[in-house]
N, C-alpha and C positions, 0 to 999 in steps of 0.2 A: 578180321576178327573184330568183334564188337568191343567197345570200351568196357562194358560191364563184365564180359567174359574174361578179358585180360585181368581186370582187377580182382575178379573172383578167384582166378588161378593163383594170384599172389596171396590173397587172403587165405586160401586153402593151404598154401605152402608154408605160410608163417602165421598160424592161427593165434599165437600169443604175443605177437609183435606190437610195438607202439607204432602208430601210423601218423604221418604228417602228410597232408594233401594240399596241393597248390590251390590257389583261388579259382573261382569260377565253376564250370561244370564238373571238373574232376572232384572237387569237394562235394558237390551235390550228388554225384554218382556214388561216391563212397558212403555218404550219409544214407542214401536210399538203399544201397546194398546191405550195409551192416553198420548202423549207428552204434557206437561203443565209446565208453569212457577211455579206451585206448587210442581213440582217433582224435587228432588235433587238426581241425579244419582251418586253413588260413583263409580269411575273408578279406579280399582286397589287398593281398600282399604277393603280387606276381613276382616270381623269381626267388622267393624266400623259403620254399619247402626244403630244399637241400641244406641251406645253412641252419635252419631250425633243427632238422633231423640230425645234422652233424653235432650240434650242441647236445641233443638228447643222447646220441650214441656215446659221446665222451663222458657224460654225467651218469649214464646208466649202462655201464659196460657189460652187465649181466643180462641185458635184454636185447633182443633183435629190434632194430629200428628201421622202418621202411619209409622212404620218401616217395610219394606219388607225385611226379612232376609232369608237366606237359612239355611238348617239344618247344613251344614258344617261350615258356617260363624258364626252361633249362638254358636256352640260348640267351635269354635276357640277362642271366646272371652266370655266365660261363666261367667267370673267374673263381667261382666257388669250388670248381673241381681241383684247382691247385691247393686250396686250403684243405679240402677233404683228403686228397692223396698225400699231403704232407703229414696229416695227423694219422692216417691209415687206421681208422677204427675198424676192428674186426667184426663188428656187429651191425654194420650199416649196409642196407640194400637200397640202391638208388634206381628207381624204376621211372623211365621216361616213356610216357604214353604218347605216341607220335601219330597224330591224324593229319599231319602236314597242314595245319591251319590254326590260327588264333580263333578257335571255335566260339569261345564265350563272348568275344567282342565283335563278331560278325563274319568270321571266316577268312580274314586276311591271311595271306601266305607269309610264313616266317622265312628267314634265311635258313639254309640247310647245310648239314655236313653230308658228304657222300656216304660215310660209314661211321655212325656214332660209336659202334663197338670198337673199332680201331682207334678212334679218338680217346675213348675211355681207357683202353689198355695202354696207349701211348702216354696218357696223363699219369698213370700209376695205379689204376684200379687193379686188384688182384685177379678178379674174374669179371668177364663181360660176355653177355649173351644177347642174341637177337631172338625175339619171340614173335612168331607169326601166327601161331595157334596156341590155345590155352594148354594143350597137352605138352608143349615144349617146356613149360615151367616145371611140370612134374618130372620130366626126364633130364632137366639140367643137373649138372653135377651137384651133389649134396656136399658142399664144402663151406667151411667157415672162411671169413675174410671179406674184405671190402669188395662189394659186388655191384655191378651195373647191369641193368636189363633194359634193352631198347625194344619196346613193344610196339609193333606196327599195327595201328588201329585203322579200321575203315571209317570213312566219314559217317557221321551220325545220321541215321534215318528215323530213329525213334524219338519220341517226345522226351524232353528234359524232365527229370523227376522233381519232386517238391523241394522247396528251399529248406535250408538248414534252420531248424526251429530254435536253436540256441543263440543267445547273444554272445558277442566276443568275451564279455566278462564271465558268463556262465561256462563257456568252453574252457577258458583258462582255469577256472575253479575246479571243474569236474576232472579235467586232465591232470592238474597238479595233485589233487587228492588221490587219484588212481595211481599215478606214477610214483608217488611217495609211499604208497602202501606196499607195492610189490617190489 
């Protein structure tokens, strides 16, 4: 499955969510798919999408919050799953887009878990799914609660989209204004 197809399936499933995307190509992909003031693109903050999303989920319990994480950035800050599962926000969806490489930095191979879904469930996520096709996001159980999605992504063959045109200060300002409104 292509990265864009997996991300679009999540965007379709949670159209009104607040999104936090990890640094590098994942943020660029989200920006090129659907730039929105609901999106908070992390620029140069590898491993921080899940902690930022956790903070948003706790401060905005009435909104669904989705973290788009990469496999490398997820593993870089693995300790965050203990914090997430101890807080158990019912509105957090943690999506790990797994192409089995640190794509943005040259394609190095990260360490791996044999089964991330089992790791997430053992850590305390209420729901955990593996997604190999976009249609699996649609058919996953429509349930509330702390959710983990392990999306298996093919290595990229297409060109990277354009860079995010917002400065970090602009991103913070537009996201803050939007999240305070709703």
